[in-house]
N, CA, C and O atoms as CSV, one atom per row, in Angstrom:
chain,resi,resn,atom,element,x,y,z
A,1,MET,N,N,6.520,43.682,2.645
A,1,MET,CA,C,6.864,42.417,2.063
A,1,MET,C,C,7.538,41.520,3.094
A,1,MET,O,O,7.245,40.326,3.156
A,2,ILE,N,N,8.445,42.082,3.911
A,2,ILE,CA,C,9.116,41.293,4.940
A,2,ILE,C,C,8.102,40.829,5.975
A,2,ILE,O,O,8.188,39.701,6.462
A,3,ALA,N,N,7.148,41.679,6.316
A,3,ALA,CA,C,6.123,41.294,7.277
A,3,ALA,C,C,5.282,40.154,6.737
A,3,ALA,O,O,4.905,39.264,7.498
A,4,THR,N,N,4.977,40.151,5.451
A,4,THR,CA,C,4.195,39.083,4.839
A,4,THR,C,C,4.964,37.769,4.881
A,4,THR,O,O,4.386,36.729,5.192
A,5,LYS,N,N,6.279,37.799,4.568
A,5,LYS,CA,C,7.089,36.585,4.615
A,5,LYS,C,C,7.200,36.067,6.046
A,5,LYS,O,O,7.157,34.858,6.273
A,6,SER,N,N,7.341,36.968,7.005
A,6,SER,CA,C,7.416,36.551,8.404
A,6,SER,C,C,6.106,35.906,8.842
A,6,SER,O,O,6.108,34.904,9.557
A,7,ARG,N,N,4.993,36.485,8.410
A,7,ARG,CA,C,3.680,35.939,8.749
A,7,ARG,C,C,3.511,34.556,8.110
A,7,ARG,O,O,3.004,33.639,8.757
A,8,GLN,N,N,3.927,34.396,6.856
A,8,GLN,CA,C,3.833,33.099,6.185
A,8,GLN,C,C,4.719,32.068,6.878
A,8,GLN,O,O,4.325,30.914,7.043
A,9,SER,N,N,5.902,32.485,7.279
A,9,SER,CA,C,6.813,31.573,7.983
A,9,SER,C,C,6.219,31.147,9.319
A,9,SER,O,O,6.317,29.983,9.708
A,10,LEU,N,N,5.608,32.089,10.011
A,10,LEU,CA,C,4.987,31.794,11.302
A,10,LEU,C,C,3.808,30.835,11.125
A,10,LEU,O,O,3.656,29.896,11.905
A,11,VAL,N,N,2.983,31.060,10.117
A,11,VAL,CA,C,1.843,30.179,9.840
A,11,VAL,C,C,2.340,28.787,9.479
A,11,VAL,O,O,1.774,27.794,9.937
A,12,THR,N,N,3.384,28.699,8.669
A,12,THR,CA,C,3.953,27.409,8.283
A,12,THR,C,C,4.503,26.684,9.503
A,12,THR,O,O,4.259,25.490,9.674
A,13,LEU,N,N,5.239,27.387,10.348
A,13,LEU,CA,C,5.796,26.791,11.558
A,13,LEU,C,C,4.679,26.300,12.479
A,13,LEU,O,O,4.757,25.185,12.995
A,14,PHE,N,N,3.650,27.105,12.694
A,14,PHE,CA,C,2.517,26.720,13.534
A,14,PHE,C,C,1.838,25.470,12.974
A,14,PHE,O,O,1.476,24.567,13.727
A,15,SER,N,N,1.666,25.420,11.648
A,15,SER,CA,C,1.032,24.260,11.012
A,15,SER,C,C,1.850,22.996,11.232
A,15,SER,O,O,1.292,21.933,11.506
A,16,LEU,N,N,3.168,23.106,11.115
A,16,LEU,CA,C,4.033,21.938,11.327
A,16,LEU,C,C,3.984,21.463,12.779
A,16,LEU,O,O,3.943,20.262,13.044
A,17,VAL,N,N,3.987,22.415,13.715
A,17,VAL,CA,C,3.908,22.051,15.131
A,17,VAL,C,C,2.573,21.380,15.422
A,17,VAL,O,O,2.533,20.372,16.127
A,18,LEU,N,N,1.489,21.918,14.896
A,18,LEU,CA,C,0.162,21.346,15.104
A,18,LEU,C,C,0.086,19.944,14.496
A,18,LEU,O,O,-0.456,19.031,15.120
A,19,ALA,N,N,0.616,19.767,13.303
A,19,ALA,CA,C,0.622,18.447,12.658
A,19,ALA,C,C,1.431,17.456,13.482
A,19,ALA,O,O,1.038,16.296,13.611
A,20,GLY,N,N,2.542,17.889,14.035
A,20,GLY,CA,C,3.359,17.023,14.878
A,20,GLY,C,C,2.619,16.593,16.135
A,20,GLY,O,O,2.752,15.450,16.573
A,21,CYS,N,N,1.849,17.490,16.713
A,21,CYS,CA,C,1.062,17.151,17.896
A,21,CYS,C,C,-0.012,16.118,17.556
A,21,CYS,O,O,-0.262,15.203,18.340
A,22,LEU,N,N,-0.631,16.258,16.419
A,22,LEU,CA,C,-1.664,15.310,16.016
A,22,LEU,C,C,-1.081,13.924,15.778
A,22,LEU,O,O,-1.713,12.926,16.125
A,23,VAL,N,N,0.092,13.843,15.204
A,23,VAL,CA,C,0.740,12.543,14.965
A,23,VAL,C,C,1.070,11.874,16.285
A,23,VAL,O,O,0.840,10.674,16.436
A,24,VAL,N,N,1.603,12.617,17.243
A,24,VAL,CA,C,1.944,12.050,18.548
A,24,VAL,C,C,0.683,11.551,19.238
A,24,VAL,O,O,0.699,10.473,19.833
A,25,ASP,N,N,-0.403,12.303,19.173
A,25,ASP,CA,C,-1.651,11.902,19.810
A,25,ASP,C,C,-2.203,10.638,19.166
A,25,ASP,O,O,-2.670,9.746,19.874
A,26,ALA,N,N,-2.163,10.543,17.860
A,26,ALA,CA,C,-2.679,9.362,17.167
A,26,ALA,C,C,-1.837,8.135,17.486
A,26,ALA,O,O,-2.376,7.034,17.600
A,27,ALA,N,N,-0.541,8.300,17.629
A,27,ALA,CA,C,0.325,7.159,17.931
A,27,ALA,C,C,0.100,6.646,19.345
A,27,ALA,O,O,0.371,5.478,19.621
A,28,ALA,N,N,-0.385,7.489,20.242
A,28,ALA,CA,C,-0.582,7.087,21.627
A,28,ALA,C,C,-1.865,6.283,21.830
A,28,ALA,O,O,-2.050,5.687,22.891
A,29,GLN,N,N,-2.740,6.253,20.852
A,29,GLN,CA,C,-3.991,5.527,20.986
A,29,GLN,C,C,-3.768,4.039,20.748
A,29,GLN,O,O,-2.986,3.652,19.880
A,30,GLU,N,N,-4.455,3.211,21.520
A,30,GLU,CA,C,-4.371,1.772,21.361
A,30,GLU,C,C,-5.722,1.232,20.925
A,30,GLU,O,O,-6.772,1.760,21.290
A,31,VAL,N,N,-5.670,0.180,20.146
A,31,VAL,CA,C,-6.898,-0.500,19.748
A,31,VAL,C,C,-6.998,-1.755,20.594
A,31,VAL,O,O,-6.118,-2.615,20.550
A,32,THR,N,N,-8.066,-1.858,21.360
A,32,THR,CA,C,-8.284,-3.035,22.198
A,32,THR,C,C,-9.712,-3.522,22.020
A,32,THR,O,O,-10.567,-2.829,21.467
A,33,GLY,N,N,-9.935,-4.693,22.490
A,33,GLY,CA,C,-11.273,-5.268,22.431
A,33,GLY,C,C,-11.587,-5.957,23.745
A,33,GLY,O,O,-10.848,-5.826,24.720
A,34,ARG,N,N,-12.673,-6.682,23.764
A,34,ARG,CA,C,-13.046,-7.420,24.960
A,34,ARG,C,C,-13.667,-8.750,24.543
A,34,ARG,O,O,-14.149,-8.904,23.421
A,35,LEU,N,N,-13.643,-9.683,25.449
A,35,LEU,CA,C,-14.269,-10.972,25.222
A,35,LEU,C,C,-15.312,-11.164,26.302
A,35,LEU,O,O,-15.026,-11.046,27.494
A,36,GLU,N,N,-16.516,-11.459,25.872
A,36,GLU,CA,C,-17.610,-11.710,26.802
A,36,GLU,C,C,-18.216,-13.061,26.471
A,36,GLU,O,O,-18.225,-13.477,25.313
A,37,GLY,N,N,-18.716,-13.740,27.478
A,37,GLY,CA,C,-19.330,-15.032,27.212
A,37,GLY,C,C,-20.257,-15.473,28.329
A,37,GLY,O,O,-20.395,-14.815,29.360
A,38,HIS,N,N,-20.877,-16.598,28.087
A,38,HIS,CA,C,-21.842,-17.182,29.006
A,38,HIS,C,C,-21.543,-18.679,29.016
A,38,HIS,O,O,-21.648,-19.340,27.983
A,39,VAL,N,N,-21.173,-19.209,30.169
A,39,VAL,CA,C,-20.815,-20.619,30.288
A,39,VAL,C,C,-22.003,-21.376,30.868
A,39,VAL,O,O,-22.543,-21.022,31.916
A,40,LEU,N,N,-22.395,-22.433,30.151
A,40,LEU,CA,C,-23.537,-23.247,30.563
A,40,LEU,C,C,-23.112,-24.700,30.758
A,40,LEU,O,O,-22.148,-25.164,30.150
A,41,THR,N,N,-23.839,-25.401,31.607
A,41,THR,CA,C,-23.613,-26.835,31.764
A,41,THR,C,C,-24.239,-27.557,30.572
A,41,THR,O,O,-24.898,-26.931,29.742
A,42,ALA,N,N,-24.035,-28.866,30.487
A,42,ALA,CA,C,-24.625,-29.666,29.404
A,42,ALA,C,C,-26.150,-29.600,29.441
A,42,ALA,O,O,-26.802,-29.780,28.413
A,43,ASP,N,N,-26.723,-29.343,30.623
A,43,ASP,CA,C,-28.182,-29.226,30.769
A,43,ASP,C,C,-28.699,-27.830,30.448
A,43,ASP,O,O,-29.908,-27.599,30.450
A,44,GLY,N,N,-27.778,-26.889,30.169
A,44,GLY,CA,C,-28.186,-25.530,29.840
A,44,GLY,C,C,-28.275,-24.596,31.030
A,44,GLY,O,O,-28.740,-23.464,30.899
A,45,ASP,N,N,-27.830,-25.063,32.200
A,45,ASP,CA,C,-27.833,-24.216,33.398
A,45,ASP,C,C,-26.554,-23.381,33.450
A,45,ASP,O,O,-25.503,-23.849,33.013
A,46,PRO,N,N,-26.619,-22.145,33.981
A,46,PRO,CA,C,-25.419,-21.314,34.105
A,46,PRO,C,C,-24.402,-21.976,35.026
A,46,PRO,O,O,-24.765,-22.570,36.040
A,47,LEU,N,N,-23.129,-21.869,34.667
A,47,LEU,CA,C,-22.053,-22.431,35.475
A,47,LEU,C,C,-21.346,-21.294,36.213
A,47,LEU,O,O,-20.568,-20.543,35.625
A,48,ALA,N,N,-21.630,-21.184,37.501
A,48,ALA,CA,C,-21.048,-20.120,38.326
A,48,ALA,C,C,-19.641,-20.495,38.764
A,48,ALA,O,O,-19.330,-21.672,38.942
A,49,ALA,N,N,-18.796,-19.491,38.936
A,49,ALA,CA,C,-17.428,-19.617,39.452
A,49,ALA,C,C,-16.534,-20.497,38.576
A,49,ALA,O,O,-15.568,-21.074,39.076
A,50,ALA,N,N,-16.835,-20.609,37.287
A,50,ALA,CA,C,-15.949,-21.336,36.373
A,50,ALA,C,C,-14.730,-20.475,36.086
A,50,ALA,O,O,-14.853,-19.269,35.875
A,51,ARG,N,N,-13.572,-21.084,36.077
A,51,ARG,CA,C,-12.326,-20.354,35.826
A,51,ARG,C,C,-12.105,-20.238,34.318
A,51,ARG,O,O,-12.102,-21.243,33.606
A,52,ILE,N,N,-11.920,-19.007,33.836
A,52,ILE,CA,C,-11.699,-18.716,32.420
A,52,ILE,C,C,-10.252,-18.263,32.266
A,52,ILE,O,O,-9.818,-17.336,32.950
A,53,THR,N,N,-9.499,-18.910,31.370
A,53,THR,CA,C,-8.107,-18.536,31.106
A,53,THR,C,C,-7.956,-18.222,29.628
A,53,THR,O,O,-8.317,-19.036,28.779
A,54,LEU,N,N,-7.426,-17.049,29.315
A,54,LEU,CA,C,-7.170,-16.635,27.934
A,54,LEU,C,C,-5.675,-16.575,27.684
A,54,LEU,O,O,-4.909,-16.120,28.533
A,55,SER,N,N,-5.266,-17.039,26.510
A,55,SER,CA,C,-3.881,-16.901,26.094
A,55,SER,C,C,-3.871,-16.644,24.592
A,55,SER,O,O,-4.806,-17.009,23.880
A,56,GLY,N,N,-2.810,-16.015,24.129
A,56,GLY,CA,C,-2.690,-15.724,22.702
A,56,GLY,C,C,-1.399,-15.015,22.400
A,56,GLY,O,O,-0.768,-14.467,23.304
A,57,PRO,N,N,-0.984,-15.013,21.132
A,57,PRO,CA,C,0.279,-14.394,20.753
A,57,PRO,C,C,0.330,-12.885,21.000
A,57,PRO,O,O,1.417,-12.335,21.176
A,58,ALA,N,N,-0.802,-12.214,21.019
A,58,ALA,CA,C,-0.818,-10.764,21.228
A,58,ALA,C,C,-0.611,-10.391,22.699
A,58,ALA,O,O,-0.383,-9.225,23.022
A,59,MET,N,N,-0.691,-11.381,23.583
A,59,MET,CA,C,-0.552,-11.140,25.022
A,59,MET,C,C,0.794,-11.654,25.509
A,59,MET,O,O,1.387,-12.552,24.910
A,60,GLN,N,N,1.254,-11.084,26.578
A,60,GLN,CA,C,2.413,-11.635,27.273
A,60,GLN,C,C,1.855,-12.376,28.476
A,60,GLN,O,O,1.428,-11.754,29.448
A,61,GLY,N,N,1.856,-13.703,28.416
A,61,GLY,CA,C,1.293,-14.487,29.508
A,61,GLY,C,C,-0.174,-14.799,29.263
A,61,GLY,O,O,-0.605,-14.954,28.121
A,62,THR,N,N,-0.931,-14.889,30.341
A,62,THR,CA,C,-2.350,-15.227,30.252
A,62,THR,C,C,-3.166,-14.227,31.067
A,62,THR,O,O,-2.632,-13.474,31.881
A,63,ARG,N,N,-4.462,-14.243,30.825
A,63,ARG,CA,C,-5.404,-13.454,31.643
A,63,ARG,C,C,-6.429,-14.432,32.183
A,63,ARG,O,O,-6.855,-15.349,31.481
A,64,GLU,N,N,-6.820,-14.236,33.423
A,64,GLU,CA,C,-7.793,-15.122,34.059
A,64,GLU,C,C,-8.930,-14.319,34.655
A,64,GLU,O,O,-8.758,-13.179,35.087
A,65,THR,N,N,-10.086,-14.938,34.667
A,65,THR,CA,C,-11.261,-14.382,35.315
A,65,THR,C,C,-12.147,-15.558,35.702
A,65,THR,O,O,-11.784,-16.714,35.480
A,66,ALA,N,N,-13.283,-15.270,36.270
A,66,ALA,CA,C,-14.240,-16.320,36.635
A,66,ALA,C,C,-15.645,-15.856,36.271
A,66,ALA,O,O,-15.925,-14.659,36.192
A,67,THR,N,N,-16.511,-16.823,36.053
A,67,THR,CA,C,-17.901,-16.478,35.739
A,67,THR,C,C,-18.615,-16.012,37.002
A,67,THR,O,O,-18.257,-16.387,38.119
A,68,ASP,N,N,-19.625,-15.193,36.795
A,68,ASP,CA,C,-20.433,-14.733,37.921
A,68,ASP,C,C,-21.507,-15.777,38.235
A,68,ASP,O,O,-21.470,-16.884,37.696
A,69,GLY,N,N,-22.441,-15.439,39.084
A,69,GLY,CA,C,-23.510,-16.358,39.484
A,69,GLY,C,C,-24.419,-16.779,38.354
A,69,GLY,O,O,-25.105,-17.796,38.449
A,70,ASN,N,N,-24.430,-15.993,37.270
A,70,ASN,CA,C,-25.256,-16.324,36.106
A,70,ASN,C,C,-24.444,-16.978,34.985
A,70,ASN,O,O,-24.949,-17.155,33.876
A,71,GLY,N,N,-23.184,-17.337,35.273
A,71,GLY,CA,C,-22.338,-17.982,34.282
A,71,GLY,C,C,-21.716,-17.032,33.273
A,71,GLY,O,O,-21.139,-17.484,32.284
A,72,ARG,N,N,-21.819,-15.737,33.496
A,72,ARG,CA,C,-21.285,-14.755,32.544
A,72,ARG,C,C,-19.882,-14.312,32.947
A,72,ARG,O,O,-19.530,-14.289,34.127
A,73,PHE,N,N,-19.091,-13.960,31.932
A,73,PHE,CA,C,-17.760,-13.417,32.185
A,73,PHE,C,C,-17.462,-12.340,31.159
A,73,PHE,O,O,-18.079,-12.276,30.096
A,74,ARG,N,N,-16.493,-11.489,31.507
A,74,ARG,CA,C,-16.070,-10.392,30.624
A,74,ARG,C,C,-14.600,-10.117,30.879
A,74,ARG,O,O,-14.167,-9.992,32.024
A,75,VAL,N,N,-13.831,-10.025,29.789
A,75,VAL,CA,C,-12.407,-9.706,29.883
A,75,VAL,C,C,-12.166,-8.485,28.988
A,75,VAL,O,O,-12.080,-8.632,27.768
A,76,PRO,N,N,-12.054,-7.283,29.566
A,76,PRO,CA,C,-11.835,-6.061,28.765
A,76,PRO,C,C,-10.353,-5.803,28.519
A,76,PRO,O,O,-9.486,-6.434,29.122
A,77,GLY,N,N,-10.082,-4.856,27.614
A,77,GLY,CA,C,-8.726,-4.369,27.389
A,77,GLY,C,C,-7.791,-5.364,26.725
A,77,GLY,O,O,-6.593,-5.367,27.008
A,78,LEU,N,N,-8.314,-6.200,25.855
A,78,LEU,CA,C,-7.474,-7.184,25.171
A,78,LEU,C,C,-6.904,-6.611,23.885
A,78,LEU,O,O,-7.616,-5.940,23.137
A,79,PRO,N,N,-5.626,-6.868,23.617
A,79,PRO,CA,C,-5.087,-6.479,22.314
A,79,PRO,C,C,-5.811,-7.257,21.209
A,79,PRO,O,O,-6.245,-8.389,21.424
A,80,VAL,N,N,-5.936,-6.659,20.055
A,80,VAL,CA,C,-6.599,-7.328,18.944
A,80,VAL,C,C,-5.781,-8.560,18.549
A,80,VAL,O,O,-4.558,-8.487,18.433
A,81,GLY,N,N,-6.461,-9.688,18.343
A,81,GLY,CA,C,-5.761,-10.905,17.954
A,81,GLY,C,C,-6.602,-12.135,18.196
A,81,GLY,O,O,-7.780,-12.038,18.539
A,82,ARG,N,N,-5.995,-13.294,18.017
A,82,ARG,CA,C,-6.651,-14.580,18.261
A,82,ARG,C,C,-6.290,-15.066,19.658
A,82,ARG,O,O,-5.188,-14.823,20.151
A,83,TYR,N,N,-7.237,-15.754,20.283
A,83,TYR,CA,C,-7.043,-16.227,21.644
A,83,TYR,C,C,-7.497,-17.663,21.787
A,83,TYR,O,O,-8.379,-18.138,21.071
A,84,THR,N,N,-6.871,-18.339,22.729
A,84,THR,CA,C,-7.329,-19.647,23.173
A,84,THR,C,C,-8.030,-19.421,24.495
A,84,THR,O,O,-7.484,-18.777,25.391
A,85,VAL,N,N,-9.252,-19.955,24.623
A,85,VAL,CA,C,-10.045,-19.796,25.836
A,85,VAL,C,C,-10.200,-21.173,26.469
A,85,VAL,O,O,-10.674,-22.119,25.840
A,86,ARG,N,N,-9.788,-21.259,27.731
A,86,ARG,CA,C,-9.951,-22.516,28.473
A,86,ARG,C,C,-10.896,-22.266,29.638
A,86,ARG,O,O,-10.798,-21.256,30.336
A,87,ILE,N,N,-11.804,-23.197,29.832
A,87,ILE,CA,C,-12.773,-23.103,30.924
A,87,ILE,C,C,-12.528,-24.284,31.845
A,87,ILE,O,O,-12.545,-25.439,31.421
A,88,GLY,N,N,-12.300,-23.974,33.113
A,88,GLY,CA,C,-12.006,-25.055,34.045
A,88,GLY,C,C,-12.688,-24.860,35.370
A,88,GLY,O,O,-12.540,-25.688,36.269
């Protein structure tokens, strides 16, 4: 009987430790997104080397990038939220 109680206590303790590890792992995960786009001139031609600036309440400061030769840009690792995008 004592061995059974010890085994139950050990199983309970192991379960609590395992549950605690899962909670810590889940809390360490972040949800992020990315913004991708294609900048064109009024004539529909790609705009290369355009400066893209993002700002928003979910960020501290701003993030900047530039379009490639085909007018495309990508900003990965953004916190979920609303952003203002400026093209200059």
